[in-house]
C-alpha positions in Angstrom: -22.8 32.5 2.4 -24.8 32.5 -0.9 -26.6 29.8 -2.8 -25.9 30.1 -6.6 -28.2 28.6 -9.0 -26.2 26.5 -11.6 -29.2 24.3 -12.8 -28.6 25.3 -16.4 -25.2 23.7 -16.3 -26.8 20.3 -15.4 -29.7 20.5 -17.9 -29.1 17.2 -19.6 -28.7 15.3 -16.2 -31.9 17.0 -14.8 -34.0 16.2 -17.9 -33.0 12.5 -17.6 -33.8 12.5 -13.9 -37.3 14.2 -14.5 -38.1 11.6 -17.1 -37.0 8.6 -15.0 -38.1 9.4 -11.5 -41.2 10.7 -9.9 -39.6 14.1 -9.1 -41.3 17.1 -10.7 -38.8 19.9 -9.7 -35.0 19.7 -9.5 -32.6 22.6 -8.8 -28.8 22.6 -8.4 -26.9 25.2 -6.4 -23.3 25.8 -5.3 -22.4 26.9 -1.8 -18.7 27.6 -2.0 -17.1 24.1 -2.5 -20.4 22.3 -1.7 -23.0 21.2 -4.2 -26.7 21.4 -3.2 -29.3 19.4 -5.1 -32.9 20.3 -4.3 -35.7 17.9 -5.5 -39.3 17.8 -4.9 -41.8 14.9 -5.4 -45.4 15.0 -4.6 -45.2 15.3 -0.8 -41.5 15.0 -0.3 -38.7 17.5 -0.5 -35.2 16.2 -0.6 -32.0 18.1 -0.3 -28.6 16.5 -0.8 -25.4 18.7 0.2 -22.1 17.2 -0.9 -18.4 18.3 -0.8 -15.6 16.3 -2.1 -13.0 18.1 -0.2 -14.2 18.3 3.4 -17.2 17.4 5.7 -20.2 19.7 5.3 -20.5 22.0 8.2 -23.5 22.5 10.6 -23.6 26.2 9.5 -23.9 25.2 6.0 -26.7 22.7 6.7 -28.7 25.3 8.8 -28.2 27.9 6.0 -29.6 25.5 3.3 -32.4 24.5 5.4 -33.5 28.1 6.1 -33.1 29.2 2.5 -34.8 26.3 0.8 -37.3 25.1 3.4 -38.1 28.3 5.3 -40.4 27.8 8.3 -40.6 24.0 7.6 -37.0 23.4 8.3 -37.7 22.5 11.9 -39.7 19.5 10.6 -36.9 18.3 8.2 -35.0 15.0 9.0 -31.2 15.4 8.6 -28.8 12.5 7.8 -25.2 13.7 8.2 -22.6 11.3 6.8 -19.6 13.8 6.7 -19.0 14.8 3.1 -22.7 14.1 2.2 -25.8 15.3 4.0 -29.4 14.4 3.1 -32.2 16.5 4.3 -35.8 15.2 3.7 -39.2 16.8 4.5 -42.5 14.9 4.3 -45.5 17.3 4.0 
């Protein structure tokens, strides 16, 4: 598995999100057929993993947590709704 940074492909959408929300950092990645959006606000990190074709696997969730949150991944809250997974971490 490998996270591929595709943030530049979403430049217009990201610019609008940064202007309209309290987020100060947004990155977009692909993980095979899954899209991963990583957004940081002041004390909150949010990750959304989505896949239009199939449910997101536990292996994908663990990999994304480890890659993007590192040691803090054990403190994260995961909401799994099948094809969409939300991971949040309050610092």
